[in-house]
ZAKOL-35511 format. One record per residue (C-alpha): residue in one letter; z, x negated, y. Coordinates in steps of 0.001 Angstrom, whole numbers, padded with zeros to 6 digits. Layout:
# residues N
R,code,Z,X,Y
R,a,Z,X,Y
...
***
This chain:
# residues 343
R,code,Z,X,Y
R,m,001680,205731,079821
R,l,000269,204100,076632
R,r,-001538,207285,075738
R,t,-002896,207430,079295
R,l,-004103,203736,079061
R,l,-005969,204717,075676
R,l,-007516,207641,077112
R,i,-008972,205617,080031
R,a,-010217,202820,077540
R,q,-012033,205587,075578
R,l,-013517,206955,078634
R,d,-014764,203589,079727
R,i,-016364,202951,076421
R,l,-017916,206590,076299
R,g,-019114,205790,079711
R,d,-020838,202392,078632
R,l,-022471,203994,075607
R,g,-023690,207031,077738
R,g,-025299,204474,080188
R,w,-026774,202582,077547
R,f,-028340,205648,075718
R,e,-029848,206941,079145
R,e,-031165,203388,079681
R,v,-032675,203491,076226
R,w,-034231,206988,076506
R,d,-035749,206106,080017
R,q,-037515,203062,078490
R,i,-038937,205496,075726
R,r,-040000,208012,078094
R,s,-041970,205264,080114
R,i,-044532,204427,077234
R,d,-048022,204751,078541
R,v,-050210,207356,076667
R,k,-052875,204877,075696
R,y,-050077,203057,073668
R,l,-049306,206546,071846
R,v,-053080,207137,071036
R,l,-053515,203654,069842
R,g,-050523,203218,067613
R,c,-050958,206709,066130
R,t,-054701,205869,065409
R,l,-053672,202611,063609
R,q,-050951,204554,061706
R,t,-053684,207059,060494
R,i,-055883,204128,059474
R,q,-053045,202501,057651
R,t,-052130,205818,055660
R,v,-055575,206524,054686
R,l,-056705,203192,053569
R,n,-053438,203135,051422
R,g,-054323,206365,049983
R,l,-057811,205388,049206
R,a,-056402,202218,047406
R,w,-054116,204647,045347
R,r,-057206,206599,044505
R,n,-059327,203713,043368
R,i,-056649,202442,041185
R,l,-056130,205863,039532
R,a,-059865,206479,039239
R,e,-060210,203563,037041
R,s,-057540,204694,034968
R,y,-058279,208448,034463
R,g,-061920,208829,035526
R,r,-063545,209384,038973
R,e,-064217,213101,038102
R,r,-060374,213772,037792
R,t,-059268,211739,040655
R,p,-060541,213500,043829
R,a,-060254,211217,046839
R,r,-059303,213668,049339
R,q,-056905,215375,047445
R,l,-055011,212059,046573
R,v,-055066,211028,050051
R,a,-053793,214330,051247
R,a,-050990,213996,048525
R,y,-050245,210431,049495
R,s,-050159,211361,053378
R,g,-047841,214232,052304
R,g,-045352,211920,050518
R,i,-045364,209490,053316
R,a,-044380,212679,055580
R,l,-041543,213572,053233
R,n,-040240,209953,053441
R,s,-039953,210408,057113
R,f,-037289,212843,056761
R,l,-035664,212455,053139
R,p,-033548,209685,052289
R,a,-033719,207143,049623
R,q,-037628,207197,049413
R,a,-037656,210548,047884
R,g,-041262,211145,049305
R,t,-042447,208286,046996
R,f,-041293,210341,043759
R,a,-042818,213471,045454
R,y,-046287,211983,045779
R,f,-046000,210520,042324
R,g,-045316,214132,040957
R,m,-048424,215377,043094
R,f,-050624,212848,041602
R,r,-049312,214100,038336
R,v,-050286,217746,039087
R,i,-053620,216822,040540
R,i,-054647,214338,037692
R,v,-055238,216286,034590
R,g,-054222,214532,031444
R,s,-052128,211704,033485
R,a,-048762,210281,032359
R,f,-045823,209591,034809
R,a,-045638,206239,033251
R,g,-049416,205511,033735
R,i,-048920,206601,037615
R,l,-045806,204474,037890
R,a,-047792,201352,036407
R,a,-050427,202095,039080
R,g,-047709,202074,041681
R,v,-047045,198494,040476
R,v,-050483,197601,040966
R,q,-050600,199135,044227
R,n,-047783,197119,045423
R,l,-048869,194000,044045
R,f,-050441,192738,047492
R,f,-047530,194012,049540
R,g,-045052,192226,047158
R,v,-046861,188913,047762
R,i,-047460,189475,051455
R,g,-043837,190195,051851
R,t,-042580,187137,050185
R,l,-045033,185026,052043
R,n,-043691,186504,055378
R,y,-040166,185752,054330
R,v,-041403,182147,053576
R,f,-043199,181857,056779
R,l,-039999,183113,058738
R,f,-037824,180718,057029
R,l,-040170,177682,057318
R,s,-040733,178547,061341
R,r,-036977,178243,061904
R,p,-035746,175100,063568
R,d,-034543,172487,060925
R,s,-035902,174503,058291
R,e,-037092,171551,056077
R,s,-033712,169778,055960
R,t,-031997,173193,055276
R,a,-034476,173890,052262
R,e,-033977,170436,050886
R,h,-030229,170813,051212
R,q,-030431,174039,049406
R,i,-032595,172688,046633
R,t,-030551,169604,045946
R,e,-027002,171253,046057
R,d,-025697,172509,042876
R,g,-029048,171960,041276
R,g,-027650,171661,037592
R,i,-025826,174984,037932
R,k,-028742,176850,039443
R,l,-031199,175550,036706
R,v,-028644,176898,034048
R,f,-028442,180309,035744
R,l,-032464,180383,036057
R,l,-032743,179679,032260
R,l,-030178,182269,031347
R,a,-032030,184884,033419
R,a,-035181,184001,031758
R,i,-033492,184362,028230
R,l,-032072,187732,029239
R,l,-035406,188819,030732
R,i,-037161,187999,027362
R,v,-034374,189982,025547
R,v,-034966,192953,027518
R,v,-038754,193171,027462
R,r,-038594,192826,023601
R,f,-036080,195812,023378
R,l,-038256,197657,025772
R,w,-041236,196976,023736
R,k,-039769,198380,020605
R,r,-038282,201371,022120
R,y,-040827,202379,024507
R,r,-044241,201458,023126
R,k,-045781,204730,023693
R,v,-044576,204424,027506
R,w,-045971,201034,027530
R,d,-049395,202227,026280
R,d,-049532,204819,029025
R,a,-048362,202369,031539
R,k,-051292,199857,030447
R,a,-053594,202851,030997
R,g,-052339,203050,034815
R,a,-052898,199393,035581
R,v,-056440,198914,033631
R,i,-058079,198253,036871
R,l,-056538,194681,036819
R,r,-058802,193868,033663
R,t,-061644,193872,036119
R,p,-060692,191451,039036
R,r,-064025,192176,040959
R,l,-063225,195786,041213
R,y,-059454,195170,042052
R,l,-060757,192769,044924
R,t,-063236,195040,046365
R,r,-061804,198669,045731
R,v,-057875,198005,046227
R,l,-057149,194666,047804
R,s,-059729,194699,050622
R,l,-058469,198128,051714
R,q,-054773,196949,051356
R,v,-055461,193826,053599
R,a,-057076,196072,056088
R,s,-054095,198515,055877
R,y,-051826,195611,056629
R,v,-053611,194426,059641
R,a,-053341,198072,060952
R,r,-049830,197973,060282
R,m,-049407,194803,062346
R,g,-051362,196291,065114
R,v,-048926,199384,065246
R,n,-046252,196894,065611
R,a,-048023,194952,068149
R,t,-049112,197993,070296
R,y,-045379,199371,070556
R,m,-044026,195690,071283
R,s,-046670,195472,074107
R,a,-045602,198742,075538
R,f,-042203,197528,075778
R,g,-043109,194262,077379
R,i,-041673,192346,074111
R,p,-043844,189141,073630
R,v,-046473,189798,070906
R,t,-046588,186821,068486
R,i,-047136,186451,064649
R,r,-043450,185477,064202
R,n,-042221,188544,066247
R,i,-044402,190921,064363
R,f,-043412,189482,061113
R,l,-039664,189827,062258
R,i,-040071,193508,062683
R,i,-042082,193909,059436
R,a,-039230,192262,057477
R,a,-036656,194192,059387
R,n,-038394,197623,058783
R,s,-038918,196681,055066
R,i,-035376,195781,054368
R,s,-034237,199124,056084
R,s,-036718,201114,054064
R,t,-035805,199644,050816
R,f,-032101,200412,051381
R,a,-032335,203525,053607
R,v,-029551,206040,053147
R,t,-030576,207970,056161
R,p,-033908,209610,056470
R,g,-036406,206971,057580
R,g,-033720,204390,057777
R,v,-032727,205597,061140
R,g,-030212,203229,062816
R,t,-030478,200579,060145
R,q,-034126,199580,061562
R,q,-032557,199343,065195
R,a,-029691,197247,064008
R,l,-031870,194900,062178
R,a,-034707,194705,065057
R,s,-031874,194061,067308
R,v,-030778,191071,065417
R,a,-034232,189895,064514
R,l,-035412,189705,068150
R,r,-031962,188915,069801
R,d,-033520,185708,071272
R,v,-036620,187496,072509
R,a,-035521,190439,074585
R,p,-032469,192176,075636
R,a,-030835,194561,073140
R,s,-031454,197667,074851
R,t,-035203,196950,075105
R,v,-035422,195964,071339
R,t,-033539,198981,070509
R,a,-035696,201371,072588
R,y,-038847,199824,071109
R,s,-037523,200031,067660
R,l,-036397,203488,068009
R,a,-039611,204823,069892
R,q,-041822,203348,067277
R,q,-039813,204831,064423
R,l,-039579,208276,066064
R,i,-043292,208388,067098
R,s,-044420,207146,063557
R,m,-042205,209477,062053
R,a,-043469,212501,063941
R,w,-047021,211365,063460
R,n,-046635,210825,059863
R,i,-045198,214366,059371
R,t,-047992,215939,061463
R,f,-050902,214146,059809
R,g,-049500,214665,056334
R,l,-049213,218488,056987
R,i,-052682,218643,058450
R,m,-054212,216912,055438
R,m,-052204,218768,052732
R,i,-052647,222125,054332
R,s,-056470,221515,055106
R,t,-057032,220429,051543
R,f,-054887,222465,049313
R,g,-053869,225579,051884
R,w,-050386,226331,053143
R,s,-049317,228225,049917
R,t,-050260,225452,047447
R,t,-049086,222860,049740
R,k,-045598,224481,049695
R,g,-045674,225039,045927
R,m,-046966,221306,045292
R,i,-044132,219883,047333
R,q,-041607,221901,045438
R,e,-042910,221196,042087
R,s,-043316,217666,042751
R,r,-039941,217197,044083
R,k,-038516,219302,041199
R,e,-040203,217090,038570
R,a,-039310,213779,040429
R,k,-035713,214995,040095
R,q,-035965,215664,036658
R,k,-037533,212157,035913
R,r,-034873,210667,037424
R,s,-032280,212547,035721
R,l,-033728,211883,032308
R,s,-033758,208085,033243
R,d,-030185,208308,033971
R,l,-029380,210131,030782
R,e,-031398,207577,028777
R,n,-029702,204691,030556
R,e,-026322,206225,029298
R,d,-027399,206582,025785
R,e,-028843,203083,025486
R,p,-025612,201426,024252
R,d,-025473,203918,021278
R,a,-028997,203555,020536
R,a,-028569,199773,020551
R,g,-025831,199992,018239
R,a,-027748,202278,015845
R,d,-030488,199663,015800
R,a,-028013,196829,014997
R,a,-026469,198848,012137
R,a,-030098,199338,010694
R,g,-030447,195469,010765
R,e,-033071,195687,013852
R,p,-032429,193272,016809
R,s,-031701,195021,019878
***
């Protein structure tokens, strides 16, 4: 009898899930073509502008003649395509490797430093996004005041210890990896000329971020979700978190869960899930299509296949070497201490 009741309960649950999935899929299929065209167009603009920003950073480091714009934009587009179906941001390491192959005489540390420069704006705007979301909450002022005053002395001590630890780590890295540091400085050389950074990098990134907001607004409008600055920023924050901690290709599943929580007071869960899933699947499909078109039209099929394989192999080797260095650091630090040098 108990087994029968359990079976009936399971069938009821499966029936509810089946109905929910059917409802979500029906909403996805109901998207008007005009939203698809506009969304993919804005997605393309975002990718190309970010690729051009990358190229301008690297051009100041390694020279314009060694940094062909079309090839670097194609490599970046290919990496974004790989990120669509590979977990843990593997596509990012892949296009780092492709940049390394394209730019003769470049160093991996320099390209990594260029990546830091490329992400400065997005780090700042992401922080401002979270600040805006926090301050726009009801009773945010009283909450912030309470958090600042509560256990203020303990927090100050922790901040001081963190600062001291950071200084020690920087000094250690400076002594052990001075050559890497020199290569890294070469990758960030554009920051020495603020005017160039503002006109050739930041302006493109601001435009790409506006395009990214436009992508979110387009698909939100397609599903009848209110298009407000706060709702757009909520989705951007949810997508950013899911991409950073993605364990599945493209962060599938995580994005939908976070989006449902973020917009729980705005629209029904099934509508938010359908919107998030539709935007993610369409964007992934278009990123893959556009990335392959750019790479094949720029490098040819055989070269594209070889570059992807080579860049993924090099990225894997770099990560393996980094893991080995981390394992060897305690012994190296001990040797420095034995020699009388601070570690």
